[in-house]
NUZA-789262 format. One record per atom (N, C-alpha, C, O, CB): y negated, x, z; atom name; residue in three letters. Coordinates in steps of 0.02 Angstrom, whole numbers. Glycine has a CB too. Example, Ala and Ser with C-alpha at 12.3 -4.5 7.8 and 13.67 -1.06 7.14 Angstrom:
2
<rec py="284" px="660" pz="390" site="N" code="Ala"/>
<rec py="225" px="615" pz="390" site="CA" code="Ala"/>
<rec py="165" px="660" pz="390" site="C" code="Ala"/>
<rec py="166" px="712" pz="423" site="O" code="Ala"/>
<rec py="224" px="565" pz="452" site="CB" code="Ala"/>
<rec py="112" px="642" pz="354" site="N" code="Ser"/>
<rec py="53" px="684" pz="357" site="CA" code="Ser"/>
<rec py="-2" px="645" pz="394" site="C" code="Ser"/>
<rec py="-57" px="670" pz="402" site="O" code="Ser"/>
<rec py="30" px="704" pz="286" site="CB" code="Ser"/>
END
This chain:
73
<rec py="188" px="595" pz="371" site="N" code="Met"/>
<rec py="142" px="548" pz="341" site="CA" code="Met"/>
<rec py="72" px="569" pz="359" site="C" code="Met"/>
<rec py="58" px="587" pz="417" site="O" code="Met"/>
<rec py="157" px="475" pz="364" site="CB" code="Met"/>
<rec py="28" px="568" pz="310" site="N" code="His"/>
<rec py="-41" px="589" pz="323" site="CA" code="His"/>
<rec py="-89" px="556" pz="276" site="C" code="His"/>
<rec py="-70" px="513" pz="235" site="O" code="His"/>
<rec py="-46" px="665" pz="317" site="CB" code="His"/>
<rec py="-152" px="575" pz="281" site="N" code="Asp"/>
<rec py="-205" px="543" pz="243" site="CA" code="Asp"/>
<rec py="-223" px="578" pz="177" site="C" code="Asp"/>
<rec py="-271" px="559" pz="144" site="O" code="Asp"/>
<rec py="-266" px="539" pz="285" site="CB" code="Asp"/>
<rec py="-186" px="629" pz="158" site="N" code="Gly"/>
<rec py="-198" px="662" pz="95" site="CA" code="Gly"/>
<rec py="-247" px="720" pz="100" site="C" code="Gly"/>
<rec py="-269" px="746" pz="48" site="O" code="Gly"/>
<rec py="-224" px="613" pz="46" site="CB" code="Gly"/>
<rec py="-265" px="741" pz="160" site="N" code="Trp"/>
<rec py="-310" px="798" pz="168" site="CA" code="Trp"/>
<rec py="-278" px="858" pz="134" site="C" code="Trp"/>
<rec py="-220" px="874" pz="148" site="O" code="Trp"/>
<rec py="-324" px="812" pz="244" site="CB" code="Trp"/>
<rec py="-314" px="891" pz="90" site="N" code="Ile"/>
<rec py="-288" px="944" pz="47" site="CA" code="Ile"/>
<rec py="-250" px="998" pz="85" site="C" code="Ile"/>
<rec py="-196" px="1018" pz="62" site="O" code="Ile"/>
<rec py="-345" px="976" pz="9" site="CB" code="Ile"/>
<rec py="-274" px="1024" pz="142" site="N" code="Pro"/>
<rec py="-236" px="1076" pz="177" site="CA" code="Pro"/>
<rec py="-164" px="1057" pz="196" site="C" code="Pro"/>
<rec py="-121" px="1100" pz="205" site="O" code="Pro"/>
<rec py="-272" px="1097" pz="239" site="CB" code="Pro"/>
<rec py="-151" px="992" pz="203" site="N" code="Tyr"/>
<rec py="-83" px="970" pz="220" site="CA" code="Tyr"/>
<rec py="-33" px="989" pz="165" site="C" code="Tyr"/>
<rec py="27" px="997" pz="179" site="O" code="Tyr"/>
<rec py="-81" px="895" pz="231" site="CB" code="Tyr"/>
<rec py="-57" px="996" pz="103" site="N" code="Lys"/>
<rec py="-13" px="1013" pz="48" site="CA" code="Lys"/>
<rec py="19" px="1082" pz="56" site="C" code="Lys"/>
<rec py="70" px="1097" pz="25" site="O" code="Lys"/>
<rec py="-50" px="1009" pz="-18" site="CB" code="Lys"/>
<rec py="-12" px="1124" pz="97" site="N" code="Ala"/>
<rec py="15" px="1191" pz="108" site="CA" code="Ala"/>
<rec py="78" px="1190" pz="152" site="C" code="Ala"/>
<rec py="116" px="1238" pz="153" site="O" code="Ala"/>
<rec py="-38" px="1236" pz="140" site="CB" code="Ala"/>
<rec py="89" px="1135" pz="187" site="N" code="Leu"/>
<rec py="148" px="1130" pz="230" site="CA" code="Leu"/>
<rec py="210" px="1119" pz="188" site="C" code="Leu"/>
<rec py="210" px="1079" pz="142" site="O" code="Leu"/>
<rec py="139" px="1071" pz="281" site="CB" code="Leu"/>
<rec py="262" px="1156" pz="203" site="N" code="Glu"/>
<rec py="324" px="1150" pz="166" site="CA" code="Glu"/>
<rec py="367" px="1096" pz="197" site="C" code="Glu"/>
<rec py="409" px="1109" pz="240" site="O" code="Glu"/>
<rec py="361" px="1218" pz="164" site="CB" code="Glu"/>
<rec py="356" px="1035" pz="174" site="N" code="Cys"/>
<rec py="393" px="977" pz="198" site="CA" code="Cys"/>
<rec py="383" px="921" pz="148" site="C" code="Cys"/>
<rec py="344" px="926" pz="101" site="O" code="Cys"/>
<rec py="370" px="956" pz="270" site="CB" code="Cys"/>
<rec py="419" px="867" pz="159" site="N" code="Gln"/>
<rec py="408" px="808" pz="117" site="CA" code="Gln"/>
<rec py="345" px="773" pz="142" site="C" code="Gln"/>
<rec py="331" px="772" pz="202" site="O" code="Gln"/>
<rec py="469" px="759" pz="119" site="CB" code="Gln"/>
<rec py="308" px="745" pz="95" site="N" code="His"/>
<rec py="245" px="712" pz="112" site="CA" code="His"/>
<rec py="247" px="638" pz="95" site="C" code="His"/>
<rec py="280" px="617" pz="48" site="O" code="His"/>
<rec py="187" px="746" pz="76" site="CB" code="His"/>
<rec py="212" px="600" pz="134" site="N" code="Ala"/>
<rec py="200" px="529" pz="120" site="CA" code="Ala"/>
<rec py="128" px="515" pz="138" site="C" code="Ala"/>
<rec py="102" px="542" pz="186" site="O" code="Ala"/>
<rec py="251" px="482" pz="159" site="CB" code="Ala"/>
<rec py="97" px="472" pz="99" site="N" code="Leu"/>
<rec py="28" px="454" pz="113" site="CA" code="Leu"/>
<rec py="26" px="388" pz="151" site="C" code="Leu"/>
<rec py="65" px="343" pz="138" site="O" code="Leu"/>
<rec py="-13" px="449" pz="48" site="CB" code="Leu"/>
<rec py="-20" px="384" pz="198" site="N" code="Cys"/>
<rec py="-28" px="326" pz="241" site="CA" code="Cys"/>
<rec py="-58" px="268" pz="201" site="C" code="Cys"/>
<rec py="-110" px="275" pz="169" site="O" code="Cys"/>
<rec py="-73" px="344" pz="301" site="CB" code="Cys"/>
<rec py="-26" px="210" pz="204" site="N" code="Asn"/>
<rec py="-51" px="153" pz="167" site="CA" code="Asn"/>
<rec py="-118" px="127" pz="193" site="C" code="Asn"/>
<rec py="-156" px="99" pz="154" site="O" code="Asn"/>
<rec py="0" px="97" pz="169" site="CB" code="Asn"/>
<rec py="-132" px="137" pz="256" site="N" code="Gln"/>
<rec py="-198" px="117" pz="282" site="CA" code="Gln"/>
<rec py="-253" px="156" pz="246" site="C" code="Gln"/>
<rec py="-306" px="128" pz="231" site="O" code="Gln"/>
<rec py="-202" px="128" pz="359" site="CB" code="Gln"/>
<rec py="-240" px="220" pz="233" site="N" code="His"/>
<rec py="-289" px="259" pz="195" site="CA" code="His"/>
<rec py="-294" px="236" pz="123" site="C" code="His"/>
<rec py="-348" px="234" pz="94" site="O" code="His"/>
<rec py="-271" px="334" pz="198" site="CB" code="His"/>
<rec py="-237" px="217" pz="93" site="N" code="His"/>
<rec py="-239" px="188" pz="26" site="CA" code="His"/>
<rec py="-283" px="126" pz="26" site="C" code="His"/>
<rec py="-325" px="117" pz="-19" site="O" code="His"/>
<rec py="-167" px="171" pz="1" site="CB" code="His"/>
<rec py="-274" px="83" pz="76" site="N" code="Leu"/>
<rec py="-313" px="21" pz="78" site="CA" code="Leu"/>
<rec py="-388" px="35" pz="87" site="C" code="Leu"/>
<rec py="-429" px="1" pz="57" site="O" code="Leu"/>
<rec py="-289" px="-23" pz="135" site="CB" code="Leu"/>
<rec py="-405" px="84" pz="127" site="N" code="Arg"/>
<rec py="-476" px="101" pz="136" site="CA" code="Arg"/>
<rec py="-506" px="126" pz="70" site="C" code="Arg"/>
<rec py="-562" px="106" pz="53" site="O" code="Arg"/>
<rec py="-485" px="155" pz="190" site="CB" code="Arg"/>
<rec py="-470" px="168" pz="34" site="N" code="Glu"/>
<rec py="-496" px="194" pz="-29" site="CA" code="Glu"/>
<rec py="-500" px="139" pz="-81" site="C" code="Glu"/>
<rec py="-548" px="136" pz="-120" site="O" code="Glu"/>
<rec py="-451" px="251" pz="-55" site="CB" code="Glu"/>
<rec py="-450" px="94" pz="-82" site="N" code="Leu"/>
<rec py="-452" px="38" pz="-129" site="CA" code="Leu"/>
<rec py="-509" px="-10" pz="-112" site="C" code="Leu"/>
<rec py="-542" px="-36" pz="-157" site="O" code="Leu"/>
<rec py="-386" px="1" pz="-128" site="CB" code="Leu"/>
<rec py="-522" px="-21" pz="-47" site="N" code="Thr"/>
<rec py="-578" px="-64" pz="-27" site="CA" code="Thr"/>
<rec py="-644" px="-35" pz="-51" site="C" code="Thr"/>
<rec py="-687" px="-72" pz="-75" site="O" code="Thr"/>
<rec py="-579" px="-72" pz="50" site="CB" code="Thr"/>
<rec py="-652" px="30" pz="-44" site="N" code="Tyr"/>
<rec py="-713" px="63" pz="-69" site="CA" code="Tyr"/>
<rec py="-720" px="52" pz="-144" site="C" code="Tyr"/>
<rec py="-774" px="33" pz="-169" site="O" code="Tyr"/>
<rec py="-712" px="138" pz="-53" site="CB" code="Tyr"/>
<rec py="-666" px="64" pz="-181" site="N" code="Leu"/>
<rec py="-669" px="56" pz="-254" site="CA" code="Leu"/>
<rec py="-685" px="-16" pz="-273" site="C" code="Leu"/>
<rec py="-723" px="-29" pz="-320" site="O" code="Leu"/>
<rec py="-602" px="77" pz="-286" site="CB" code="Leu"/>
<rec py="-657" px="-63" pz="-236" site="N" code="His"/>
<rec py="-668" px="-134" pz="-252" site="CA" code="His"/>
<rec py="-738" px="-157" pz="-233" site="C" code="His"/>
<rec py="-773" px="-187" pz="-273" site="O" code="His"/>
<rec py="-616" px="-176" pz="-216" site="CB" code="His"/>
<rec py="-758" px="-143" pz="-171" site="N" code="Glu"/>
<rec py="-822" px="-169" pz="-146" site="CA" code="Glu"/>
<rec py="-883" px="-128" pz="-168" site="C" code="Glu"/>
<rec py="-935" px="-157" pz="-184" site="O" code="Glu"/>
<rec py="-820" px="-170" pz="-71" site="CB" code="Glu"/>
<rec py="-877" px="-63" pz="-170" site="N" code="Glu"/>
<rec py="-935" px="-21" pz="-185" site="CA" code="Glu"/>
<rec py="-939" px="-1" pz="-259" site="C" code="Glu"/>
<rec py="-994" px="10" pz="-285" site="O" code="Glu"/>
<rec py="-933" px="41" pz="-143" site="CB" code="Glu"/>
<rec py="-882" px="4" pz="-292" site="N" code="Gln"/>
<rec py="-881" px="26" pz="-361" site="CA" code="Gln"/>
<rec py="-867" px="-31" pz="-411" site="C" code="Gln"/>
<rec py="-868" px="-21" pz="-471" site="O" code="Gln"/>
<rec py="-831" px="81" pz="-370" site="CB" code="Gln"/>
<rec py="-853" px="-91" pz="-384" site="N" code="Gly"/>
<rec py="-842" px="-149" pz="-426" site="CA" code="Gly"/>
<rec py="-778" px="-146" pz="-468" site="C" code="Gly"/>
<rec py="-775" px="-176" pz="-522" site="O" code="Gly"/>
<rec py="-900" px="-157" pz="-472" site="CB" code="Gly"/>
<rec py="-728" px="-110" pz="-445" site="N" code="Gln"/>
<rec py="-665" px="-103" pz="-482" site="CA" code="Gln"/>
<rec py="-619" px="-162" pz="-463" site="C" code="Gln"/>
<rec py="-587" px="-161" pz="-410" site="O" code="Gln"/>
<rec py="-631" px="-35" pz="-466" site="CB" code="Gln"/>
<rec py="-615" px="-211" pz="-507" site="N" code="Ala"/>
<rec py="-575" px="-271" pz="-493" site="CA" code="Ala"/>
<rec py="-502" px="-256" pz="-482" site="C" code="Ala"/>
<rec py="-470" px="-288" pz="-441" site="O" code="Ala"/>
<rec py="-582" px="-321" pz="-550" site="CB" code="Ala"/>
<rec py="-474" px="-207" pz="-518" site="N" code="Trp"/>
<rec py="-403" px="-191" pz="-511" site="CA" code="Trp"/>
<rec py="-387" px="-169" pz="-440" site="C" code="Trp"/>
<rec py="-331" px="-180" pz="-416" site="O" code="Trp"/>
<rec py="-384" px="-136" pz="-561" site="CB" code="Trp"/>
<rec py="-435" px="-138" pz="-406" site="N" code="Ala"/>
<rec py="-423" px="-115" pz="-337" site="CA" code="Ala"/>
<rec py="-412" px="-174" pz="-291" site="C" code="Ala"/>
<rec py="-371" px="-170" pz="-244" site="O" code="Ala"/>
<rec py="-482" px="-72" pz="-312" site="CB" code="Ala"/>
<rec py="-446" px="-230" pz="-302" site="N" code="Gly"/>
<rec py="-435" px="-290" pz="-263" site="CA" code="Gly"/>
<rec py="-365" px="-318" pz="-273" site="C" code="Gly"/>
<rec py="-332" px="-340" pz="-226" site="O" code="Gly"/>
<rec py="-487" px="-344" pz="-281" site="CB" code="Gly"/>
<rec py="-342" px="-315" pz="-336" site="N" code="Asp"/>
<rec py="-273" px="-337" pz="-351" site="CA" code="Asp"/>
<rec py="-222" px="-292" pz="-316" site="C" code="Asp"/>
<rec py="-172" px="-316" pz="-290" site="O" code="Asp"/>
<rec py="-261" px="-337" pz="-427" site="CB" code="Asp"/>
<rec py="-235" px="-227" pz="-314" site="N" code="Met"/>
<rec py="-190" px="-180" pz="-282" site="CA" code="Met"/>
<rec py="-188" px="-191" pz="-206" site="C" code="Met"/>
<rec py="-136" px="-186" pz="-175" site="O" code="Met"/>
<rec py="-209" px="-108" pz="-298" site="CB" code="Met"/>
<rec py="-247" px="-206" pz="-177" site="N" code="Ile"/>
<rec py="-250" px="-221" pz="-105" site="CA" code="Ile"/>
<rec py="-206" px="-282" pz="-90" site="C" code="Ile"/>
<rec py="-167" px="-282" pz="-42" site="O" code="Ile"/>
<rec py="-323" px="-234" pz="-82" site="CB" code="Ile"/>
<rec py="-212" px="-333" pz="-132" site="N" code="Glu"/>
<rec py="-173" px="-394" pz="-122" site="CA" code="Glu"/>
<rec py="-98" px="-380" pz="-130" site="C" code="Glu"/>
<rec py="-58" px="-405" pz="-91" site="O" code="Glu"/>
<rec py="-195" px="-448" pz="-173" site="CB" code="Glu"/>
<rec py="-80" px="-340" pz="-179" site="N" code="Leu"/>
<rec py="-10" px="-323" pz="-190" site="CA" code="Leu"/>
<rec py="19" px="-284" pz="-131" site="C" code="Leu"/>
<rec py="73" px="-301" pz="-106" site="O" code="Leu"/>
<rec py="-3" px="-282" pz="-254" site="CB" code="Leu"/>
<rec py="-16" px="-232" pz="-108" site="N" code="Leu"/>
<rec py="8" px="-193" pz="-52" site="CA" code="Leu"/>
<rec py="13" px="-234" pz="12" site="C" code="Leu"/>
<rec py="60" px="-227" pz="51" site="O" code="Leu"/>
<rec py="-38" px="-132" pz="-40" site="CB" code="Leu"/>
<rec py="-36" px="-277" pz="23" site="N" code="Ser"/>
<rec py="-35" px="-320" pz="82" site="CA" code="Ser"/>
<rec py="23" px="-369" pz="80" site="C" code="Ser"/>
<rec py="56" px="-382" pz="130" site="O" code="Ser"/>
<rec py="-102" px="-359" pz="89" site="CB" code="Ser"/>
<rec py="35" px="-397" pz="21" site="N" code="His"/>
<rec py="91" px="-444" pz="12" site="CA" code="His"/>
<rec py="158" px="-408" pz="24" site="C" code="His"/>
<rec py="201" px="-434" pz="59" site="O" code="His"/>
<rec py="90" px="-475" pz="-59" site="CB" code="His"/>
<rec py="166" px="-348" pz="-4" site="N" code="Ala"/>
<rec py="228" px="-310" pz="5" site="CA" code="Ala"/>
<rec py="238" px="-293" pz="79" site="C" code="Ala"/>
<rec py="294" px="-296" pz="104" site="O" code="Ala"/>
<rec py="226" px="-245" pz="-37" site="CB" code="Ala"/>
<rec py="185" px="-275" pz="113" site="N" code="Asn"/>
<rec py="190" px="-259" pz="184" site="CA" code="Asn"/>
<rec py="211" px="-321" pz="224" site="C" code="Asn"/>
<rec py="253" px="-316" pz="269" site="O" code="Asn"/>
<rec py="123" px="-233" pz="211" site="CB" code="Asn"/>
<rec py="182" px="-378" pz="207" site="N" code="His"/>
<rec py="200" px="-440" pz="242" site="CA" code="His"/>
<rec py="274" px="-456" pz="232" site="C" code="His"/>
<rec py="309" px="-473" pz="279" site="O" code="His"/>
<rec py="157" px="-499" pz="216" site="CB" code="His"/>
<rec py="298" px="-451" pz="170" site="N" code="Leu"/>
<rec py="368" px="-465" pz="156" site="CA" code="Leu"/>
<rec py="414" px="-416" pz="193" site="C" code="Leu"/>
<rec py="466" px="-436" pz="220" site="O" code="Leu"/>
<rec py="382" px="-460" pz="81" site="CB" code="Leu"/>
<rec py="395" px="-353" pz="194" site="N" code="Asp"/>
<rec py="435" px="-303" pz="229" site="CA" code="Asp"/>
<rec py="438" px="-319" pz="304" site="C" code="Asp"/>
<rec py="492" px="-316" pz="334" site="O" code="Asp"/>
<rec py="407" px="-233" pz="217" site="CB" code="Asp"/>
<rec py="381" px="-335" pz="333" site="N" code="Asn"/>
<rec py="379" px="-352" pz="405" site="CA" code="Asn"/>
<rec py="422" px="-414" pz="419" site="C" code="Asn"/>
<rec py="459" px="-416" pz="469" site="O" code="Asn"/>
<rec py="307" px="-364" pz="428" site="CB" code="Asn"/>
<rec py="417" px="-464" pz="376" site="N" code="Arg"/>
<rec py="456" px="-525" pz="386" site="CA" code="Arg"/>
<rec py="530" px="-511" pz="381" site="C" code="Arg"/>
<rec py="570" px="-535" pz="422" site="O" code="Arg"/>
<rec py="435" px="-579" pz="335" site="CB" code="Arg"/>
<rec py="550" px="-473" pz="331" site="N" code="Asn"/>
<rec py="620" px="-456" pz="324" site="CA" code="Asn"/>
<rec py="646" px="-415" pz="382" site="C" code="Asn"/>
<rec py="702" px="-428" pz="406" site="O" code="Asn"/>
<rec py="632" px="-418" pz="259" site="CB" code="Asn"/>
<rec py="608" px="-368" pz="405" site="N" code="Cys"/>
<rec py="629" px="-327" pz="462" site="CA" code="Cys"/>
<rec py="635" px="-370" pz="525" site="C" code="Cys"/>
<rec py="682" px="-361" pz="564" site="O" code="Cys"/>
<rec py="579" px="-269" pz="475" site="CB" code="Cys"/>
<rec py="589" px="-417" pz="535" site="N" code="Ala"/>
<rec py="592" px="-461" pz="593" site="CA" code="Ala"/>
<rec py="654" px="-505" pz="590" site="C" code="Ala"/>
<rec py="682" px="-523" pz="642" site="O" code="Ala"/>
<rec py="529" px="-505" pz="596" site="CB" code="Ala"/>
<rec py="676" px="-523" pz="530" site="N" code="Asp"/>
<rec py="736" px="-564" pz="521" site="CA" code="Asp"/>
<rec py="799" px="-521" pz="517" site="C" code="Asp"/>
<rec py="853" px="-547" pz="503" site="O" code="Asp"/>
<rec py="729" px="-608" pz="458" site="CB" code="Asp"/>
<rec py="792" px="-456" pz="527" site="N" code="Asp"/>
<rec py="847" px="-408" pz="525" site="CA" code="Asp"/>
<rec py="881" px="-408" pz="456" site="C" code="Asp"/>
<rec py="942" px="-403" pz="451" site="O" code="Asp"/>
<rec py="899" px="-424" pz="579" site="CB" code="Asp"/>
<rec py="839" px="-412" pz="404" site="N" code="Lys"/>
<rec py="864" px="-411" pz="335" site="CA" code="Lys"/>
<rec py="841" px="-347" pz="301" site="C" code="Lys"/>
<rec py="788" px="-320" pz="316" site="O" code="Lys"/>
<rec py="840" px="-473" pz="296" site="CB" code="Lys"/>
<rec py="882" px="-324" pz="255" site="N" code="Thr"/>
<rec py="862" px="-267" pz="213" site="CA" code="Thr"/>
<rec py="819" px="-295" pz="157" site="C" code="Thr"/>
<rec py="840" px="-341" pz="121" site="O" code="Thr"/>
<rec py="924" px="-228" pz="186" site="CB" code="Thr"/>
<rec py="759" px="-268" pz="147" site="N" code="Pro"/>
<rec py="715" px="-293" pz="94" site="CA" code="Pro"/>
<rec py="748" px="-286" pz="25" site="C" code="Pro"/>
<rec py="781" px="-237" pz="10" site="O" code="Pro"/>
<rec py="648" px="-256" pz="95" site="CB" code="Pro"/>
<rec py="737" px="-336" pz="-17" site="N" code="Arg"/>
<rec py="761" px="-336" pz="-86" site="CA" code="Arg"/>
<rec py="701" px="-339" pz="-132" site="C" code="Arg"/>
<rec py="686" px="-392" pz="-160" site="O" code="Arg"/>
<rec py="811" px="-396" pz="-100" site="CB" code="Arg"/>
<rec py="666" px="-284" pz="-139" site="N" code="Tyr"/>
<rec py="603" px="-282" pz="-175" site="CA" code="Tyr"/>
<rec py="611" px="-302" pz="-249" site="C" code="Tyr"/>
<rec py="565" px="-332" pz="-277" site="O" code="Tyr"/>
<rec py="573" px="-214" pz="-171" site="CB" code="Tyr"/>
<rec py="666" px="-285" pz="-280" site="N" code="Ala"/>
<rec py="675" px="-300" pz="-351" site="CA" code="Ala"/>
<rec py="676" px="-375" pz="-364" site="C" code="Ala"/>
<rec py="661" px="-397" pz="-420" site="O" code="Ala"/>
<rec py="739" px="-267" pz="-377" site="CB" code="Ala"/>
<rec py="694" px="-415" pz="-315" site="N" code="Ser"/>
<rec py="700" px="-487" pz="-326" site="CA" code="Ser"/>
<rec py="635" px="-524" pz="-312" site="C" code="Ser"/>
<rec py="631" px="-585" pz="-323" site="O" code="Ser"/>
<rec py="754" px="-515" pz="-282" site="CB" code="Ser"/>
<rec py="584" px="-489" pz="-288" site="N" code="Val"/>
<rec py="521" px="-522" pz="-270" site="CA" code="Val"/>
<rec py="477" px="-530" pz="-332" site="C" code="Val"/>
<rec py="465" px="-481" pz="-369" site="O" code="Val"/>
<rec py="483" px="-481" pz="-216" site="CB" code="Val"/>
<rec py="455" px="-590" pz="-344" site="N" code="Lys"/>
<rec py="409" px="-604" pz="-400" site="CA" code="Lys"/>
<rec py="339" px="-611" pz="-371" site="C" code="Lys"/>
<rec py="325" px="-659" pz="-335" site="O" code="Lys"/>
<rec py="430" px="-669" pz="-439" site="CB" code="Lys"/>
<rec py="295" px="-562" pz="-385" site="N" code="Tyr"/>
<rec py="228" px="-563" pz="-358" site="CA" code="Tyr"/>
<rec py="181" px="-592" pz="-410" site="C" code="Tyr"/>
<rec py="181" px="-572" pz="-468" site="O" code="Tyr"/>
<rec py="205" px="-491" pz="-339" site="CB" code="Tyr"/>
<rec py="140" px="-640" pz="-389" site="N" code="Gln"/>
<rec py="90" px="-670" pz="-432" site="CA" code="Gln"/>
<rec py="21" px="-660" pz="-400" site="C" code="Gln"/>
<rec py="6" px="-693" pz="-349" site="O" code="Gln"/>
<rec py="105" px="-746" pz="-444" site="CB" code="Gln"/>
<rec py="-21" px="-615" pz="-428" site="N" code="Pro"/>
<rec py="-87" px="-606" pz="-399" site="CA" code="Pro"/>
<rec py="-129" px="-670" pz="-407" site="C" code="Pro"/>
<rec py="-122" px="-706" pz="-456" site="O" code="Pro"/>
<rec py="-124" px="-546" pz="-432" site="CB" code="Pro"/>
<rec py="-172" px="-681" pz="-358" site="N" code="Ser"/>
<rec py="-216" px="-739" pz="-363" site="CA" code="Ser"/>
<rec py="-271" px="-725" pz="-413" site="C" code="Ser"/>
<rec py="-289" px="-667" pz="-425" site="O" code="Ser"/>
<rec py="-246" px="-758" pz="-295" site="CB" code="Ser"/>
<rec py="-298" px="-777" pz="-443" site="N" code="Ser"/>
<rec py="-351" px="-766" pz="-493" site="CA" code="Ser"/>
<rec py="-419" px="-765" pz="-462" site="C" code="Ser"/>
<rec py="-469" px="-757" pz="-498" site="O" code="Ser"/>
<rec py="-348" px="-819" pz="-547" site="CB" code="Ser"/>
END
């Protein structure tokens, strides 16, 4: 897992991007560039993280397909 720094792509392995870095980039797009969709994505990712943490704490396997997400207006 990494932050998407281009040289990492040269490594022969599976890659995953860090969600904290996604949130920082989305925050920039939302606050500095006025991209409203980025605020919705921040809310969605934060909600998914909360549900995952809650399910893990309850020793449950997450059932993402059954979750109905409603963004706030």
